[in-house]
C-alpha positions as CSV (number, residue, x, y, z in Angstrom):
1,A,-90.3,-14.0,-32.2
2,L,-87.0,-13.2,-31.5
3,S,-85.7,-12.8,-28.1
4,I,-81.9,-11.4,-26.5
5,D,-81.2,-12.9,-23.5
6,T,-77.9,-12.6,-21.6
7,S,-76.0,-11.3,-24.0
8,V,-73.2,-8.7,-24.6
9,F,-72.9,-6.6,-28.2
10,D,-69.5,-4.8,-27.4
11,G,-67.1,-3.4,-29.5
12,V,-67.1,-0.9,-33.2
13,H,-70.3,-2.3,-34.8
14,G,-70.1,-0.2,-38.2
15,N,-68.5,3.0,-39.4
16,A,-71.5,4.9,-41.1
17,L,-75.3,6.5,-41.0
18,D,-77.6,3.2,-41.1
19,E,-75.4,0.8,-39.4
20,G,-75.0,-0.5,-35.6
21,A,-75.0,-3.0,-33.2
22,I,-79.0,-4.1,-33.7
23,F,-81.2,-3.1,-36.9
24,V,-84.2,-5.3,-37.7
25,T,-86.2,-4.2,-40.5
26,N,-90.1,-5.9,-40.1
27,W,-89.7,-7.3,-36.4
28,L,-93.4,-9.1,-36.4
29,T,-95.0,-10.6,-33.8
30,S,-93.1,-10.3,-30.4
31,G,-89.9,-9.9,-29.3
32,T,-87.4,-9.7,-25.8
33,I,-84.4,-8.5,-25.2
34,S,-83.2,-8.9,-21.4
35,N,-80.1,-8.8,-19.3
36,S,-77.6,-7.5,-22.0
37,E,-75.8,-4.8,-22.9
38,I,-75.4,-3.0,-26.0
39,L,-73.3,-0.4,-27.0
40,G,-70.7,0.5,-29.9
41,G,-73.6,1.3,-32.8
42,A,-71.9,3.6,-35.3
43,N,-75.6,5.4,-35.7
44,E,-78.1,4.0,-33.5
45,N,-77.1,1.0,-31.0
46,I,-80.9,-0.3,-31.3
47,R,-82.6,0.3,-34.5
48,V,-86.4,-1.6,-34.9
49,T,-88.3,-0.4,-38.5
50,N,-91.4,-2.0,-39.5
51,N,-93.5,-0.9,-42.8
52,Q,-95.6,-3.6,-42.6
53,G,-97.4,-6.1,-39.5
54,T,-97.7,-6.0,-36.1
55,L,-95.0,-6.4,-33.8
56,N,-97.3,-6.9,-31.2
57,R,-94.9,-6.1,-27.9
58,L,-91.2,-5.7,-28.3
59,T,-89.7,-5.9,-24.5
60,I,-86.7,-4.6,-23.1
61,S,-86.1,-5.5,-19.8
62,N,-82.8,-5.3,-17.1
63,S,-80.8,-3.8,-20.2
64,I,-77.8,-1.6,-20.2
65,I,-78.2,0.4,-23.6
66,R,-74.6,3.0,-23.7
67,D,-72.5,5.0,-24.8
68,N,-73.0,5.0,-29.5
69,S,-70.5,6.7,-31.5
70,T,-69.7,10.3,-30.7
71,G,-68.8,10.9,-34.5
72,T,-71.1,12.6,-36.6
73,N,-72.3,9.4,-37.3
74,G,-74.1,8.9,-33.8
75,N,-77.8,9.1,-32.8
76,H,-80.2,7.0,-30.9
77,G,-79.5,5.0,-28.2
78,L,-83.1,3.4,-29.2
79,R,-84.5,4.0,-32.8
80,F,-88.2,2.9,-32.6
81,A,-90.3,3.5,-35.7
82,T,-92.7,2.8,-38.7
83,N,-91.2,3.8,-42.2
84,L,-94.4,4.8,-43.8
85,A,-95.9,7.3,-47.0
86,S,-98.5,9.9,-45.8
87,N,-101.9,7.5,-46.1
88,T,-100.7,4.4,-46.1
89,G,-99.4,1.9,-43.1
90,A,-103.4,1.0,-41.8
91,G,-103.2,-1.8,-39.4
92,V,-99.5,-1.1,-39.1
93,A,-99.0,-1.3,-34.9
94,M,-95.8,-1.3,-33.1
95,N,-95.6,-1.6,-29.0
96,L,-92.5,-1.5,-26.6
97,T,-92.4,-1.9,-23.3
98,V,-89.0,-0.9,-21.7
99,T,-88.3,-1.6,-18.3
100,G,-85.3,-1.7,-15.2
101,S,-83.2,-0.8,-18.2
102,T,-80.5,1.8,-18.2
103,F,-79.7,4.6,-20.8
104,R,-76.2,6.3,-21.0
105,N,-74.6,8.5,-23.3
106,H,-76.1,8.8,-26.2
107,R,-75.2,11.4,-29.3
108,A,-78.8,12.3,-29.5
109,N,-81.6,10.5,-27.9
110,H,-81.8,7.4,-25.9
111,I,-84.8,6.9,-27.0
112,D,-86.7,8.1,-30.2
113,T,-90.2,7.1,-31.9
114,A,-92.0,7.7,-35.0
115,A,-95.3,6.5,-35.9
116,T,-95.8,7.1,-39.5
117,G,-98.3,7.2,-41.9
118,Q,-101.4,5.9,-40.7
119,S,-99.1,3.0,-38.0
120,T,-99.9,3.3,-34.4
121,M,-97.8,2.6,-31.8
122,D,-98.2,1.6,-27.7
123,L,-95.1,2.8,-25.4
124,N,-94.7,1.9,-21.6
125,L,-91.5,3.2,-20.1
126,T,-90.9,1.9,-16.1
127,S,-88.6,2.3,-13.9
128,N,-85.7,3.0,-16.5
129,T,-82.6,5.3,-15.7
130,F,-81.6,7.5,-18.1
131,V,-77.8,9.3,-18.2
132,R,-76.4,11.7,-20.2
133,N,-73.5,13.5,-20.7
134,I,-74.1,15.5,-24.2
135,A,-76.0,18.8,-23.4
136,S,-78.9,18.0,-26.1
137,T,-79.6,14.3,-25.6
138,L,-83.3,14.1,-24.7
139,V,-84.9,11.3,-22.6
140,L,-87.5,10.3,-25.3
141,S,-88.3,11.9,-28.7
142,D,-91.5,11.6,-31.0
143,S,-89.7,12.9,-34.0
144,R,-92.9,12.5,-35.9
145,V,-95.3,13.5,-33.7
146,A,-97.7,11.1,-35.2
147,R,-100.4,9.4,-32.7
148,L,-99.2,10.2,-29.5
149,R,-102.2,10.9,-27.5
150,R,-102.4,14.1,-24.8
151,P,-101.6,13.0,-21.6
152,T,-103.3,12.9,-18.7
153,R,-103.0,15.0,-16.3
154,E,-101.4,13.1,-13.9
155,V,-99.2,11.6,-16.8
156,A,-98.3,15.1,-18.0
157,T,-97.2,16.1,-14.2
158,R,-94.8,12.9,-14.4
159,L,-93.6,14.0,-18.3
160,E,-92.6,17.1,-16.5
161,T,-91.2,15.5,-13.3
162,I,-88.6,13.5,-15.7
163,A,-87.9,16.9,-17.9
164,R,-86.7,18.5,-14.5
165,M,-84.7,15.7,-14.0
166,A,-82.6,15.3,-17.4
167,R,-82.6,19.2,-17.5
168,T,-84.6,19.3,-20.8
169,P,-86.9,21.0,-22.3
170,M,-90.9,19.7,-22.2
171,N,-90.5,20.0,-25.5
172,S,-88.7,16.5,-25.7
173,M,-91.8,14.9,-26.3
174,S,-94.7,16.8,-28.5
175,V,-98.3,16.2,-28.0
176,K,-101.2,16.7,-30.4
177,P,-104.5,16.8,-29.3
């Protein structure tokens, strides 16, 4: 387990693709990022990419994730993904909870998820603030449209409300039956 608490990652973190403030490959068991501020990633501010095992839960709480590069390499505030070929990765799981945190000023999406191959993913987002200064920034994106389940009517209504509040189209998060 890895825990980051009461920390500030400030400055310029890299100058190219695949460089940023916090990049972890195969973060397994569990972890926390709490009461911290993370900014200045050349690509993403936080990237967690797994191709094996289980990340039972990464919990990000009471943190500020903001201001990655505005240059051509700037991308997401948080990239949370598996990296698997089709028909591989059975048993690979990643779970994420983000609560009471602020995402601000990312060149692409605030949170981008991708459950590739046969992996699974569970996402819980509660009481967060999303602020954008770039017109194309989306609150939540599933770049692979992998294993998201059809939301209940109540969840769909909340997603539509979030989309209206963020002034983004509802296609910012695709859901497959």
